[in-house]
Backbone bond lengths (Angstrom), bond angles and torsions (degrees), N, CA, C in turn:
res aa  C-N    CA-C-N  psi(-1)  N-CA   C-N-CA  omega(-1)  CA-C   N-CA-C  phi
1 M - - - 1.379 - - 1.542 113.00 -
2 I 1.274 116.86 136.89 1.513 120.97 178.52 1.518 111.23 -75.44
3 D 1.333 114.30 136.44 1.448 118.43 -174.09 1.539 112.54 -77.49
4 N 1.321 121.67 -23.54 1.434 125.09 178.40 1.573 108.84 -76.90
5 P 1.274 121.43 123.89 1.565 123.61 -177.36 1.457 112.34 -59.24
6 A 1.377 116.35 -40.40 1.395 115.96 -174.50 1.599 111.51 -71.32
7 L 1.346 112.20 -41.60 1.466 118.91 178.78 1.513 111.21 -66.93
8 N 1.306 113.90 -31.28 1.498 120.14 179.58 1.559 106.16 -65.75
9 L 1.317 116.92 -38.83 1.421 120.67 -178.71 1.479 108.72 -69.22
10 L 1.295 122.80 -40.36 1.456 128.75 175.26 1.506 110.12 -57.94
11 A 1.294 119.17 -41.85 1.423 124.49 177.37 1.499 114.03 -67.07
12 R 1.349 113.01 -39.19 1.533 121.11 175.35 1.574 110.28 -60.53
13 Y 1.393 112.03 -44.99 1.408 122.05 -178.00 1.495 109.48 -56.54
14 E 1.403 118.16 -50.42 1.406 128.76 177.78 1.551 111.14 -55.04
15 D 1.350 113.47 -48.28 1.487 117.50 179.86 1.478 112.64 -60.55
16 A 1.346 112.98 -44.96 1.547 116.70 -176.69 1.590 109.88 -67.63
17 F 1.342 114.60 -35.21 1.438 116.75 179.43 1.556 109.45 -64.03
18 N 1.351 114.86 -48.23 1.513 119.78 -176.26 1.540 110.20 -71.63
19 A 1.200 119.11 -18.79 1.539 121.13 173.22 1.421 112.48 -86.80
20 N 1.422 119.38 -5.00 1.492 126.12 -168.29 1.556 110.87 48.73
21 D 1.317 114.72 43.59 1.487 122.58 -176.49 1.512 107.97 -100.51
22 A 1.310 116.49 85.48 1.508 117.74 177.68 1.429 115.74 -58.83
23 D 1.319 119.06 -36.31 1.461 121.07 -178.73 1.529 114.20 -67.68
24 S 1.374 112.86 -41.19 1.525 116.60 174.48 1.460 113.27 -67.21
25 M 1.314 118.70 -37.95 1.482 122.28 176.55 1.524 110.18 -64.58
26 N 1.325 113.73 -46.89 1.486 116.00 -177.97 1.442 114.23 -61.42
27 A 1.367 116.73 -34.28 1.482 123.09 179.70 1.590 112.53 -59.45
28 L 1.317 113.14 -16.13 1.552 119.27 -179.22 1.414 110.67 -81.46
29 F 1.350 122.58 -5.68 1.379 128.24 -175.96 1.501 115.02 -104.12
30 W 1.305 124.45 144.52 1.482 125.93 165.72 1.500 108.34 -68.04
31 E 1.362 115.38 155.22 1.428 122.46 177.10 1.591 111.87 -57.04
32 D 1.387 116.68 -35.61 1.470 119.42 -173.62 1.590 109.67 -103.00
33 S 1.339 111.11 44.46 1.458 116.40 -176.75 1.461 107.61 -91.33
34 T 1.474 112.99 160.11 1.386 120.13 169.52 1.551 106.98 -125.94
35 F 1.329 119.13 153.87 1.460 124.05 -179.79 1.456 110.16 -146.99
36 V 1.258 120.21 138.33 1.457 127.34 169.30 1.541 107.60 -110.30
37 N 1.368 117.02 110.36 1.431 120.43 -176.78 1.574 114.00 -75.70
38 F 1.327 113.28 177.83 1.438 119.59 -179.05 1.466 117.48 -60.22
39 G 1.359 113.61 -23.83 1.518 119.51 177.03 1.536 110.74 -92.56
40 G 1.360 119.82 -3.16 1.423 119.52 173.92 1.523 112.73 100.62
41 A 1.379 117.94 -2.76 1.428 118.68 -179.27 1.518 112.45 -76.03
42 L 1.248 120.09 133.54 1.489 126.82 174.68 1.457 112.03 -89.91
43 V 1.300 117.66 130.75 1.455 124.35 170.55 1.456 107.42 -120.57
44 T 1.387 118.15 141.75 1.458 122.69 -165.43 1.562 109.32 -119.46
45 S 1.214 119.24 14.85 1.573 119.45 178.70 1.581 105.69 -160.36
46 R 1.313 109.95 154.94 1.509 113.90 176.50 1.546 113.46 -63.80
47 D 1.329 112.17 -32.69 1.507 114.86 -179.46 1.621 109.26 -67.72
48 E 1.223 117.22 -41.48 1.504 123.30 177.68 1.526 109.04 -64.26
49 L 1.355 113.78 -43.34 1.480 118.43 176.75 1.631 113.63 -59.37
50 L 1.324 112.60 -39.10 1.445 117.00 178.88 1.539 112.81 -65.39
51 T 1.315 115.94 -40.58 1.462 118.54 172.88 1.533 110.30 -56.35
52 E 1.293 118.52 -46.87 1.430 122.98 -178.96 1.528 111.32 -65.43
53 Q 1.311 118.53 -43.95 1.459 124.11 176.73 1.508 111.04 -59.93
54 R 1.240 118.17 -47.90 1.441 119.80 179.64 1.477 114.32 -60.73
55 F 1.376 116.95 -38.04 1.408 120.58 175.91 1.524 115.13 -61.53
56 V 1.371 116.50 -50.62 1.470 124.31 -174.47 1.498 109.27 -64.74
57 F 1.388 118.60 -36.80 1.421 122.15 -175.15 1.514 115.10 -88.29
58 A 1.260 117.46 -13.19 1.498 123.44 179.96 1.494 113.93 -61.43
59 P 1.256 121.71 151.07 1.436 124.40 171.36 1.516 109.64 -44.83
60 G 1.354 116.82 125.84 1.422 120.42 -179.46 1.541 115.77 85.87
61 G 1.334 115.49 -7.44 1.453 122.07 176.60 1.462 110.31 -76.14
62 P 1.368 113.80 162.47 1.435 115.59 -176.66 1.510 121.50 -67.40
63 L 1.302 117.35 -11.94 1.446 121.94 175.82 1.505 115.74 -117.19
64 H 1.366 113.67 6.72 1.466 117.77 -179.29 1.545 106.70 -68.43
65 E 1.388 108.34 128.66 1.481 121.85 -177.44 1.551 115.52 61.84
66 V 1.336 115.34 20.67 1.469 120.00 168.95 1.485 107.16 -89.45
67 S 1.351 113.45 135.45 1.465 122.74 -178.63 1.505 111.08 -115.49
68 V 1.306 117.59 127.34 1.485 119.98 -179.23 1.557 108.21 -126.70
69 G 1.333 110.43 164.87 1.477 119.51 170.50 1.454 107.05 -127.14
70 Y 1.270 117.99 150.83 1.457 128.14 177.95 1.589 111.36 -115.91
71 Q 1.325 113.86 116.37 1.507 117.77 177.89 1.463 108.42 -101.82
72 H 1.399 112.64 109.31 1.476 115.98 179.42 1.498 114.49 -60.12
73 E 1.318 121.80 132.95 1.409 128.13 -176.35 1.477 110.36 -106.84
74 V 1.363 117.03 -51.56 1.403 125.06 -179.54 1.394 116.54 -156.06
75 T 1.391 121.45 151.07 1.435 125.66 168.78 1.447 106.17 -125.58
76 I 1.375 115.77 126.75 1.450 123.48 179.02 1.524 109.81 -112.49
77 E 1.404 114.58 130.19 1.468 115.16 179.49 1.571 102.61 -89.86
78 L 1.355 114.06 121.18 1.416 119.76 178.89 1.505 111.72 -88.61
79 T 1.408 114.58 -37.21 1.430 120.29 179.28 1.613 100.68 -151.80
80 P 1.379 117.69 171.50 1.379 115.92 -178.20 1.622 111.17 -65.89
81 T 1.324 118.90 -9.49 1.474 118.30 179.16 1.577 111.17 -122.68
82 V 1.264 117.15 9.43 1.458 120.80 -177.75 1.522 107.37 -135.03
83 V 1.358 116.60 126.52 1.408 122.00 174.28 1.543 108.42 -127.92
84 Q 1.345 117.33 153.29 1.388 119.51 174.64 1.600 107.86 -119.50
85 I 1.383 114.61 130.35 1.399 124.89 179.45 1.540 108.26 -104.02
86 V 1.257 115.56 126.28 1.458 125.29 172.07 1.490 114.49 -111.70
87 A 1.297 123.03 119.59 1.451 125.51 -171.53 1.505 108.09 -142.71
88 R 1.328 110.69 151.87 1.565 118.09 179.23 1.499 101.64 -97.98
89 Q 1.405 110.48 137.50 1.433 120.09 176.69 1.554 108.21 -106.95
90 R 1.325 112.27 135.95 1.550 118.42 -177.72 1.460 107.64 -140.89
91 T 1.326 118.53 151.10 1.526 118.42 170.50 1.493 108.11 -68.50
92 R 1.301 117.91 132.22 1.397 122.66 -177.60 1.607 105.67 -69.16
93 D 1.340 113.06 135.39 1.468 119.26 178.68 1.551 109.30 65.92
94 S 1.307 121.52 33.92 1.444 121.85 -180.00 1.513 106.83 -67.19
95 V 1.308 118.09 135.67 1.427 123.61 175.59 1.600 110.30 -74.94
96 D 1.269 114.12 -36.76 1.500 116.55 -178.96 1.437 109.83 -131.28
97 P 1.351 118.66 89.35 1.473 118.89 -177.75 1.435 117.05 -60.53
98 T 1.349 120.28 -21.34 1.435 120.97 179.38 1.501 116.83 -70.95
99 H 1.406 114.48 -18.17 1.376 124.23 178.03 1.586 111.68 -124.54
100 D 1.298 111.92 43.05 1.510 118.31 -179.89 1.521 113.41 -84.26
101 P 1.392 119.94 110.45 1.429 115.46 -179.97 1.455 118.08 -64.92
102 M 1.321 120.36 -13.47 1.473 123.99 173.36 1.468 116.51 -91.39
103 H 1.325 118.41 -0.99 1.413 123.92 -178.61 1.558 110.99 -58.11
104 G 1.258 119.77 115.86 1.457 123.19 177.44 1.486 114.52 -153.32
105 V 1.235 117.57 169.69 1.484 124.50 174.62 1.509 105.78 -111.59
106 I 1.301 120.62 122.46 1.412 124.49 177.75 1.596 110.82 -110.33
107 I 1.327 115.28 134.69 1.365 121.09 -174.28 1.617 104.20 -121.77
108 L 1.283 114.90 111.59 1.517 115.46 175.54 1.577 110.10 -114.67
109 T 1.299 109.92 130.73 1.467 115.74 177.51 1.514 107.13 -102.77
110 V 1.410 115.63 116.62 1.452 122.02 -172.57 1.498 108.49 -102.90
111 E 1.244 116.76 127.04 1.500 124.18 177.36 1.493 106.19 -107.43
112 F 1.385 114.79 134.30 1.397 122.07 173.15 1.509 109.94 -101.22
113 R 1.351 115.00 125.13 1.523 122.99 178.58 1.459 106.20 -124.94
114 D 1.352 120.70 121.11 1.415 123.39 -179.32 1.527 114.08 53.27
115 G 1.305 112.78 38.21 1.500 118.72 179.99 1.498 118.89 82.27
116 E 1.259 116.02 -3.87 1.544 124.03 -177.96 1.476 108.74 -105.18
117 G 1.432 119.32 125.64 1.386 120.97 178.83 1.587 107.08 -105.12
118 R 1.383 108.97 133.17 1.422 119.56 172.65 1.476 112.91 -136.80
119 I 1.315 121.01 165.61 1.497 119.82 179.52 1.517 107.94 -76.88
120 R 1.306 113.01 133.75 1.487 120.25 175.97 1.520 111.15 -100.83
121 T 1.318 114.35 -44.00 1.451 123.26 172.94 1.516 112.37 -136.69
122 G 1.306 114.47 156.13 1.505 117.37 177.46 1.557 109.38 -162.62
123 Q 1.345 111.07 156.34 1.413 122.15 179.39 1.456 110.81 -147.80
124 N 1.441 118.97 128.81 1.454 122.07 -177.18 1.480 99.80 -115.98
125 T 1.272 119.66 108.29 1.495 124.74 179.59 1.593 113.28 -103.53
126 P 1.347 118.34 125.06 1.429 121.80 178.79 1.530 110.00 -66.01
127 V 1.347 115.29 144.41 1.402 119.19 176.06 1.577 107.29 -106.54
128 S 1.373 114.01 126.73 1.455 115.25 -178.27 1.413 114.15 -57.30
129 T 1.395 114.26 138.97 1.494 117.14 -179.64 1.481 106.29 -108.22
130 G 1.357 119.64 3.26 1.513 117.69 -178.27 1.378 111.46 -86.00
């Protein structure tokens, strides 16, 4: 396990993604979270996000059995209780990283409440492969 709480959260996010585990991924978010997904859709609550996560990870869904890795780029302390994680998303074991359809930059704003860190806001932006 990673000693840094924010990076630990990023590792748990990756694990949940690769397990197609919408419930575990959703538990990493605060109830009052917002998220802009890879396709640009905005969700404004954890419940709404769970519906979307279950759809994309379900058999036949666009992310079912897709495996990604997150390469941490920077963590920025915004306040003593809020940090922002910036990471690069790539398909795990991609043969051609220059044409990776899952290549993106994810920004997760982690808020700590009573010592527990969860995602308050996030955005996953595709990186053009053209």
